[in-house]
Backbone atoms as SQL, in Angstrom:
CREATE TABLE atoms (id INTEGER PRIMARY KEY, chain TEXT, resi INTEGER, resn TEXT, atom TEXT, x REAL, y REAL, z REAL);
INSERT INTO atoms VALUES
  (1, 'A', 1, 'UNK', 'N', 148.658, 187.413, 118.132),
  (2, 'A', 1, 'UNK', 'CA', 148.401, 186.502, 119.566),
  (3, 'A', 1, 'UNK', 'C', 148.651, 185.000, 119.047),
  (4, 'A', 2, 'UNK', 'N', 148.014, 184.210, 117.989),
  (5, 'A', 2, 'UNK', 'CA', 147.811, 183.098, 117.907),
  (6, 'A', 2, 'UNK', 'C', 149.161, 182.680, 117.437),
  (7, 'A', 3, 'UNK', 'N', 149.317, 183.474, 116.771),
  (8, 'A', 3, 'UNK', 'CA', 150.938, 183.342, 116.082),
  (9, 'A', 3, 'UNK', 'C', 151.999, 183.103, 117.425),
  (10, 'A', 4, 'UNK', 'N', 152.113, 183.740, 118.035),
  (11, 'A', 4, 'UNK', 'CA', 153.084, 183.984, 119.445),
  (12, 'A', 4, 'UNK', 'C', 153.014, 182.584, 119.998),
  (13, 'A', 5, 'UNK', 'N', 150.929, 182.793, 120.433),
  (14, 'A', 5, 'UNK', 'CA', 151.490, 180.937, 120.866),
  (15, 'A', 5, 'UNK', 'C', 151.764, 179.958, 120.395),
  (16, 'A', 6, 'UNK', 'N', 151.302, 179.949, 118.991),
  (17, 'A', 6, 'UNK', 'CA', 151.733, 178.965, 118.273),
  (18, 'A', 6, 'UNK', 'C', 153.669, 178.244, 118.360),
  (19, 'A', 7, 'UNK', 'N', 154.213, 179.734, 118.401),
  (20, 'A', 7, 'UNK', 'CA', 155.197, 179.581, 117.632),
  (21, 'A', 7, 'UNK', 'C', 156.127, 179.075, 119.476),
  (22, 'A', 8, 'UNK', 'N', 155.577, 179.644, 120.208),
  (23, 'A', 8, 'UNK', 'CA', 155.791, 179.289, 121.712),
  (24, 'A', 8, 'UNK', 'C', 155.754, 177.609, 122.316),
  (25, 'A', 9, 'UNK', 'N', 154.755, 177.096, 122.010),
  (26, 'A', 9, 'UNK', 'CA', 154.203, 175.889, 121.754),
  (27, 'A', 9, 'UNK', 'C', 155.239, 175.082, 121.179),
  (28, 'A', 10, 'UNK', 'N', 155.315, 175.486, 119.958),
  (29, 'A', 10, 'UNK', 'CA', 156.297, 174.698, 118.871),
  (30, 'A', 10, 'UNK', 'C', 157.848, 174.787, 119.407),
  (31, 'A', 11, 'UNK', 'N', 158.162, 175.885, 119.973),
  (32, 'A', 11, 'UNK', 'CA', 159.610, 176.030, 120.283),
  (33, 'A', 11, 'UNK', 'C', 159.736, 175.132, 121.534),
  (34, 'A', 12, 'UNK', 'N', 158.887, 174.611, 122.518),
  (35, 'A', 12, 'UNK', 'CA', 159.204, 173.880, 123.730),
  (36, 'A', 12, 'UNK', 'C', 159.096, 172.399, 123.121),
  (37, 'A', 13, 'UNK', 'N', 157.898, 172.103, 122.172),
  (38, 'A', 13, 'UNK', 'CA', 158.013, 170.742, 121.433),
  (39, 'A', 13, 'UNK', 'C', 159.504, 170.126, 121.405),
  (40, 'A', 14, 'UNK', 'N', 159.657, 171.010, 120.394),
  (41, 'A', 14, 'UNK', 'CA', 161.202, 171.017, 119.662),
  (42, 'A', 14, 'UNK', 'C', 162.200, 171.051, 120.542),
  (43, 'A', 15, 'UNK', 'N', 162.286, 171.755, 121.554),
  (44, 'A', 15, 'UNK', 'CA', 163.132, 171.764, 122.805),
  (45, 'A', 15, 'UNK', 'C', 162.870, 170.104, 124.021),
  (46, 'A', 16, 'UNK', 'N', 161.556, 169.988, 124.232),
  (47, 'A', 16, 'UNK', 'CA', 161.375, 168.527, 124.982),
  (48, 'A', 16, 'UNK', 'C', 161.616, 167.657, 123.994),
  (49, 'A', 17, 'UNK', 'N', 161.923, 167.157, 122.365),
  (50, 'A', 17, 'UNK', 'CA', 162.282, 166.337, 121.897),
  (51, 'A', 17, 'UNK', 'C', 164.221, 166.085, 121.966),
  (52, 'A', 18, 'UNK', 'N', 164.850, 166.761, 122.122),
  (53, 'A', 18, 'UNK', 'CA', 166.289, 166.701, 121.950),
  (54, 'A', 18, 'UNK', 'C', 166.654, 166.775, 123.769),
  (55, 'A', 19, 'UNK', 'N', 165.788, 167.046, 124.000),
  (56, 'A', 19, 'UNK', 'CA', 166.171, 166.355, 126.101),
  (57, 'A', 19, 'UNK', 'C', 166.516, 165.091, 125.933),
  (58, 'A', 20, 'UNK', 'N', 167.433, 164.934, 126.748),
  (59, 'A', 20, 'UNK', 'CA', 168.329, 163.270, 126.565),
  (60, 'A', 20, 'UNK', 'C', 166.962, 162.172, 127.270),
  (61, 'A', 21, 'UNK', 'N', 167.252, 161.359, 126.989),
  (62, 'A', 21, 'UNK', 'CA', 166.379, 160.187, 127.774),
  (63, 'A', 21, 'UNK', 'C', 166.783, 159.045, 127.663),
  (64, 'A', 22, 'UNK', 'N', 166.601, 157.932, 128.237),
  (65, 'A', 22, 'UNK', 'CA', 166.758, 156.630, 128.536),
  (66, 'A', 22, 'UNK', 'C', 165.927, 155.871, 128.192),
  (67, 'A', 23, 'UNK', 'N', 165.741, 155.215, 127.365),
  (68, 'A', 23, 'UNK', 'CA', 164.542, 154.252, 127.035),
  (69, 'A', 23, 'UNK', 'C', 164.976, 152.978, 127.927),
  (70, 'A', 24, 'UNK', 'N', 166.055, 152.718, 127.856),
  (71, 'A', 24, 'UNK', 'CA', 166.407, 151.022, 128.708),
  (72, 'A', 24, 'UNK', 'C', 167.627, 151.181, 129.679),
  (73, 'A', 25, 'UNK', 'N', 167.351, 150.221, 130.907),
  (74, 'A', 25, 'UNK', 'CA', 168.724, 150.644, 131.672),
  (75, 'A', 25, 'UNK', 'C', 170.262, 150.250, 130.937),
  (76, 'A', 26, 'UNK', 'N', 171.292, 150.818, 131.174),
  (77, 'A', 26, 'UNK', 'CA', 172.342, 150.477, 131.009),
  (78, 'A', 26, 'UNK', 'C', 172.633, 149.104, 131.462),
  (79, 'A', 27, 'UNK', 'N', 173.282, 148.301, 130.242),
  (80, 'A', 27, 'UNK', 'CA', 173.733, 146.499, 130.808),
  (81, 'A', 27, 'UNK', 'C', 175.121, 146.860, 132.323),
  (82, 'A', 28, 'UNK', 'N', 174.681, 146.125, 132.828),
  (83, 'A', 28, 'UNK', 'CA', 175.681, 145.880, 133.879),
  (84, 'A', 28, 'UNK', 'C', 176.812, 145.264, 133.506),
  (85, 'A', 29, 'UNK', 'N', 177.799, 145.690, 133.991),
  (86, 'A', 29, 'UNK', 'CA', 179.391, 145.647, 133.630),
  (87, 'A', 29, 'UNK', 'C', 179.722, 144.329, 134.520),
  (88, 'A', 30, 'UNK', 'N', 180.220, 143.588, 133.750),
  (89, 'A', 30, 'UNK', 'CA', 181.299, 142.516, 134.142),
  (90, 'A', 30, 'UNK', 'C', 179.969, 140.724, 133.936),
  (91, 'A', 31, 'UNK', 'N', 178.683, 141.421, 133.682),
  (92, 'A', 31, 'UNK', 'CA', 177.736, 140.261, 133.109),
  (93, 'A', 31, 'UNK', 'C', 178.024, 140.263, 131.453),
  (94, 'A', 32, 'UNK', 'N', 177.774, 138.937, 131.232),
  (95, 'A', 32, 'UNK', 'CA', 178.203, 138.444, 129.878),
  (96, 'A', 32, 'UNK', 'C', 176.906, 138.458, 129.378),
  (97, 'A', 33, 'UNK', 'N', 176.987, 138.437, 127.852),
  (98, 'A', 33, 'UNK', 'CA', 175.139, 138.018, 127.498),
  (99, 'A', 33, 'UNK', 'C', 174.702, 136.492, 128.009),
  (100, 'A', 34, 'UNK', 'N', 173.382, 136.445, 128.244),
  (101, 'A', 34, 'UNK', 'CA', 172.583, 135.024, 128.614),
  (102, 'A', 34, 'UNK', 'C', 173.132, 135.058, 129.599),
  (103, 'A', 35, 'UNK', 'N', 173.391, 135.547, 130.403),
  (104, 'A', 35, 'UNK', 'CA', 173.742, 134.916, 132.093),
  (105, 'A', 35, 'UNK', 'C', 172.568, 136.039, 133.090),
  (106, 'A', 36, 'UNK', 'N', 172.139, 135.270, 133.646),
  (107, 'A', 36, 'UNK', 'CA', 170.787, 135.891, 134.316),
  (108, 'A', 36, 'UNK', 'C', 171.235, 136.796, 135.492),
  (109, 'A', 37, 'UNK', 'N', 170.678, 137.904, 135.845),
  (110, 'A', 37, 'UNK', 'CA', 170.930, 138.815, 136.828),
  (111, 'A', 37, 'UNK', 'C', 171.026, 137.977, 138.217),
  (112, 'A', 38, 'UNK', 'N', 171.758, 138.476, 139.220),
  (113, 'A', 38, 'UNK', 'CA', 172.187, 138.188, 140.196),
  (114, 'A', 38, 'UNK', 'C', 170.819, 137.553, 141.107),
  (115, 'A', 39, 'UNK', 'N', 170.359, 138.563, 141.133),
  (116, 'A', 39, 'UNK', 'CA', 168.659, 138.730, 142.290),
  (117, 'A', 39, 'UNK', 'C', 167.636, 137.420, 141.705),
  (118, 'A', 40, 'UNK', 'N', 168.346, 136.886, 140.387),
  (119, 'A', 40, 'UNK', 'CA', 166.863, 135.927, 139.835),
  (120, 'A', 40, 'UNK', 'C', 167.334, 134.446, 139.432),
  (121, 'A', 41, 'UNK', 'N', 166.749, 133.845, 139.972),
  (122, 'A', 41, 'UNK', 'CA', 166.788, 131.856, 139.950),
  (123, 'A', 41, 'UNK', 'C', 165.930, 131.417, 139.378),
  (124, 'A', 42, 'UNK', 'N', 166.817, 130.819, 138.117),
  (125, 'A', 42, 'UNK', 'CA', 165.855, 130.271, 137.407),
  (126, 'A', 42, 'UNK', 'C', 165.673, 128.514, 137.983),
  (127, 'A', 43, 'UNK', 'N', 164.485, 128.057, 137.649),
  (128, 'A', 43, 'UNK', 'CA', 164.087, 126.835, 138.064),
  (129, 'A', 43, 'UNK', 'C', 163.112, 126.318, 137.252),
  (130, 'A', 44, 'UNK', 'N', 163.281, 124.445, 137.524),
  (131, 'A', 44, 'UNK', 'CA', 162.581, 123.821, 136.175),
  (132, 'A', 44, 'UNK', 'C', 161.311, 123.829, 136.287),
  (133, 'A', 45, 'UNK', 'N', 160.405, 124.309, 135.380),
  (134, 'A', 45, 'UNK', 'CA', 158.852, 123.950, 135.550),
  (135, 'A', 45, 'UNK', 'C', 158.461, 125.116, 136.295),
  (136, 'A', 46, 'UNK', 'N', 158.407, 126.159, 136.737),
  (137, 'A', 46, 'UNK', 'CA', 158.111, 126.879, 137.602),
  (138, 'A', 46, 'UNK', 'C', 157.884, 126.695, 138.956),
  (139, 'A', 47, 'UNK', 'N', 158.589, 125.298, 139.549),
  (140, 'A', 47, 'UNK', 'CA', 157.889, 124.966, 140.755),
  (141, 'A', 47, 'UNK', 'C', 158.935, 125.457, 142.098),
  (142, 'A', 48, 'UNK', 'N', 159.726, 126.180, 141.676),
  (143, 'A', 48, 'UNK', 'CA', 161.094, 126.664, 142.915),
  (144, 'A', 48, 'UNK', 'C', 162.212, 125.405, 143.172),
  (145, 'A', 49, 'UNK', 'N', 162.965, 126.205, 144.181),
  (146, 'A', 49, 'UNK', 'CA', 164.161, 125.307, 144.158),
  (147, 'A', 49, 'UNK', 'C', 163.523, 124.177, 145.109),
  (148, 'A', 50, 'UNK', 'N', 163.893, 123.007, 144.610),
  (149, 'A', 50, 'UNK', 'CA', 163.571, 121.828, 145.263),
  (150, 'A', 50, 'UNK', 'C', 162.361, 121.178, 144.802),
  (151, 'A', 51, 'UNK', 'N', 162.020, 121.624, 144.214),
  (152, 'A', 51, 'UNK', 'CA', 160.447, 120.735, 143.643),
  (153, 'A', 51, 'UNK', 'C', 160.818, 120.745, 142.135),
  (154, 'A', 52, 'UNK', 'N', 159.604, 119.573, 141.478),
  (155, 'A', 52, 'UNK', 'CA', 159.636, 119.797, 140.188),
  (156, 'A', 52, 'UNK', 'C', 158.316, 119.221, 139.897),
  (157, 'A', 53, 'UNK', 'N', 157.886, 119.460, 138.483),
  (158, 'A', 53, 'UNK', 'CA', 156.272, 119.352, 138.277),
  (159, 'A', 53, 'UNK', 'C', 156.618, 118.241, 137.897),
  (160, 'A', 54, 'UNK', 'N', 154.958, 117.508, 138.248),
  (161, 'A', 54, 'UNK', 'CA', 154.593, 116.032, 138.324),
  (162, 'A', 54, 'UNK', 'C', 153.294, 115.986, 137.528),
  (163, 'A', 55, 'UNK', 'N', 152.997, 115.550, 136.303),
  (164, 'A', 55, 'UNK', 'CA', 151.721, 115.560, 135.586),
  (165, 'A', 55, 'UNK', 'C', 150.871, 114.246, 135.507),
  (166, 'A', 56, 'UNK', 'N', 150.020, 114.221, 135.764),
  (167, 'A', 56, 'UNK', 'CA', 148.881, 112.808, 135.338),
  (168, 'A', 56, 'UNK', 'C', 147.769, 113.510, 134.577),
  (169, 'A', 57, 'UNK', 'N', 147.155, 112.595, 134.082),
  (170, 'A', 57, 'UNK', 'CA', 145.878, 112.862, 133.426),
  (171, 'A', 57, 'UNK', 'C', 144.743, 111.741, 134.512),
  (172, 'A', 58, 'UNK', 'N', 143.439, 112.601, 134.510),
  (173, 'A', 58, 'UNK', 'CA', 142.412, 111.889, 135.200),
  (174, 'A', 58, 'UNK', 'C', 141.535, 111.132, 134.407),
  (175, 'A', 59, 'UNK', 'N', 140.464, 110.811, 134.429),
  (176, 'A', 59, 'UNK', 'CA', 139.864, 109.671, 133.895),
  (177, 'A', 59, 'UNK', 'C', 139.018, 110.090, 132.787),
  (178, 'A', 60, 'UNK', 'N', 138.974, 111.519, 132.481),
  (179, 'A', 60, 'UNK', 'CA', 138.419, 112.422, 131.568),
  (180, 'A', 60, 'UNK', 'C', 139.112, 112.479, 130.349),
  (181, 'A', 61, 'UNK', 'N', 140.648, 112.434, 130.964),
  (182, 'A', 61, 'UNK', 'CA', 141.104, 112.889, 129.718),
  (183, 'A', 61, 'UNK', 'C', 142.245, 114.098, 129.926),
  (184, 'A', 62, 'UNK', 'N', 141.725, 114.985, 131.242),
  (185, 'A', 62, 'UNK', 'CA', 142.773, 116.506, 131.488),
  (186, 'A', 62, 'UNK', 'C', 143.737, 116.050, 132.218),
  (187, 'A', 63, 'UNK', 'N', 144.632, 117.031, 131.447),
  (188, 'A', 63, 'UNK', 'CA', 145.994, 116.861, 132.071),
  (189, 'A', 63, 'UNK', 'C', 146.132, 117.880, 133.558),
  (190, 'A', 64, 'UNK', 'N', 146.749, 117.486, 134.378),
  (191, 'A', 64, 'UNK', 'CA', 146.635, 117.956, 135.972),
  (192, 'A', 64, 'UNK', 'C', 148.276, 118.286, 136.326),
  (193, 'A', 65, 'UNK', 'N', 148.673, 119.024, 136.776),
  (194, 'A', 65, 'UNK', 'CA', 150.407, 119.465, 137.170),
  (195, 'A', 65, 'UNK', 'C', 149.847, 119.513, 138.476),
  (196, 'A', 66, 'UNK', 'N', 151.075, 119.201, 139.162),
  (197, 'A', 66, 'UNK', 'CA', 151.235, 119.583, 140.796),
  (198, 'A', 66, 'UNK', 'C', 152.881, 119.885, 141.104),
  (199, 'A', 67, 'UNK', 'N', 153.111, 120.481, 142.156),
  (200, 'A', 67, 'UNK', 'CA', 154.809, 120.596, 142.396),
  (201, 'A', 67, 'UNK', 'C', 154.869, 119.764, 143.498),
  (202, 'A', 68, 'UNK', 'N', 156.374, 118.856, 143.078),
  (203, 'A', 68, 'UNK', 'CA', 156.085, 117.747, 144.450),
  (204, 'A', 68, 'UNK', 'C', 157.635, 117.958, 144.827),
  (205, 'A', 69, 'UNK', 'N', 158.348, 117.399, 145.786),
  (206, 'A', 69, 'UNK', 'CA', 159.491, 117.530, 146.499),
  (207, 'A', 69, 'UNK', 'C', 160.596, 116.985, 145.709),
  (208, 'A', 70, 'UNK', 'N', 161.818, 116.945, 145.437),
  (209, 'A', 70, 'UNK', 'CA', 162.543, 116.631, 144.817),
  (210, 'A', 70, 'UNK', 'C', 163.069, 115.187, 146.377),
  (211, 'A', 71, 'UNK', 'N', 163.128, 114.225, 145.662),
  (212, 'A', 71, 'UNK', 'CA', 163.637, 112.973, 146.437),
  (213, 'A', 71, 'UNK', 'C', 164.562, 111.925, 146.205),
  (214, 'A', 72, 'UNK', 'N', 165.441, 111.047, 146.424),
  (215, 'A', 72, 'UNK', 'CA', 166.553, 110.696, 146.344),
  (216, 'A', 72, 'UNK', 'C', 166.187, 109.276, 146.464),
  (217, 'A', 73, 'UNK', 'N', 164.617, 108.451, 146.784),
  (218, 'A', 73, 'UNK', 'CA', 164.556, 107.432, 146.457),
  (219, 'A', 73, 'UNK', 'C', 163.359, 107.143, 145.816);
């Protein structure tokens, strides 16, 4: 009885290993290497479109950062 159980578990395990699986999605055709996906917008400093990071130091020497809007003046 144990031999039959062991043989069936081994057979199911071997069949499971040969099943086709996809580890990562396939590349989208038409996009070259190094181009971002259409839904991703890369911006500078992580502040979002229309903003840029501004940094300053307080009187104790700690750096602080905030996002300020881009201005032309």
